[in-house]
C-alpha positions as MATLAB code, in Angstrom:
seq = 'MLDRTAARVHAWAAHAWWRARDSRGQGTVEYVGMVVMVTLLVAAVAVAAKGWAPDIGNALKKALTGAVKHLTDGFG';
ca = [
     -53.293   14.945   15.142;
     -51.805   12.916   17.882;
     -52.029    9.618   15.961;
     -50.245   10.984   12.986;
     -47.254   12.543   15.485;
     -47.314    8.802   17.371;
     -46.784    7.596   13.872;
     -44.016    9.627   12.736;
     -42.316    8.892   16.024;
     -42.520    5.356   15.757;
     -41.288    5.336   12.170;
     -38.488    7.247   12.962;
     -37.665    4.982   15.775;
     -37.988    1.881   13.841;
     -35.910    3.087   11.096;
     -33.159    4.386   13.789;
     -33.287    0.670   15.324;
     -32.762   -0.657   11.781;
     -29.889    1.469   11.030;
     -28.063    0.448   14.276;
     -28.825   -3.261   13.508;
     -27.501   -2.634    9.786;
     -24.084   -4.964    9.558;
     -23.137   -3.437    6.008;
     -19.360   -3.066    5.824;
     -18.860   -5.798    8.794;
     -16.864   -8.198    6.760;
     -14.403   -5.503    5.250;
     -13.720   -4.594    8.622;
     -12.867   -8.362    9.875;
     -10.664   -8.878    6.713;
      -8.574   -5.727    7.437;
      -8.301   -6.922   11.017;
      -7.226  -10.161    9.604;
      -5.032   -8.663    7.260;
      -3.389   -6.363   10.006;
      -3.161   -9.700   12.403;
      -1.023  -11.325    9.818;
       1.151   -8.477    8.968;
       2.197   -8.253   12.590;
       2.667  -11.933   13.104;
       5.023  -12.147   10.186;
       6.750   -9.134   11.189;
       7.400  -10.543   14.559;
       8.554  -13.960   13.274;
      10.994  -11.784   10.788;
      12.038   -9.745   13.861;
      12.796  -12.777   16.279;
      14.246  -14.414   13.319;
      16.766  -12.024   12.559;
      18.678  -12.364   15.981;
      18.924  -16.227   16.144;
      18.576  -17.520   12.814;
      19.807  -14.926   10.107;
      19.260  -17.399    7.130;
      15.394  -17.816    7.939;
      15.101  -14.056    8.102;
      16.686  -13.146    4.538;
      14.538  -16.389    3.429;
      11.166  -14.797    4.745;
      12.354  -11.318    3.485;
      13.318  -12.427   -0.121;
       9.731  -14.499    0.111;
       7.612  -11.496    1.119;
       9.581   -8.947   -1.590;
       9.018  -11.432   -4.379;
       5.498  -11.702   -3.527;
       4.988   -8.195   -3.491;
       6.671   -7.888   -6.682;
       4.783  -10.298   -8.300;
       1.565   -8.929   -7.133;
       2.375   -5.330   -8.095;
       4.023   -6.448  -11.404;
       1.089   -5.233  -13.435;
       0.966   -1.759  -11.899;
       4.436   -0.319  -13.174;
];
């Protein structure tokens, strides 16, 4: 009886350890993090360029708007 209980406790602990070490979905989190960082970088450049170089800010806005329209062309 004690052997069965010890085996079950060991199996439960091994399963819990395996679940804690499982890294499924980690790549998705990393990609989302990269997209957020690039978005923040582009936004910072756009805000900074608006004051000292309006042409660059307008060109960036135009390029981003065109890219979004191109990507969402098939959805509408």
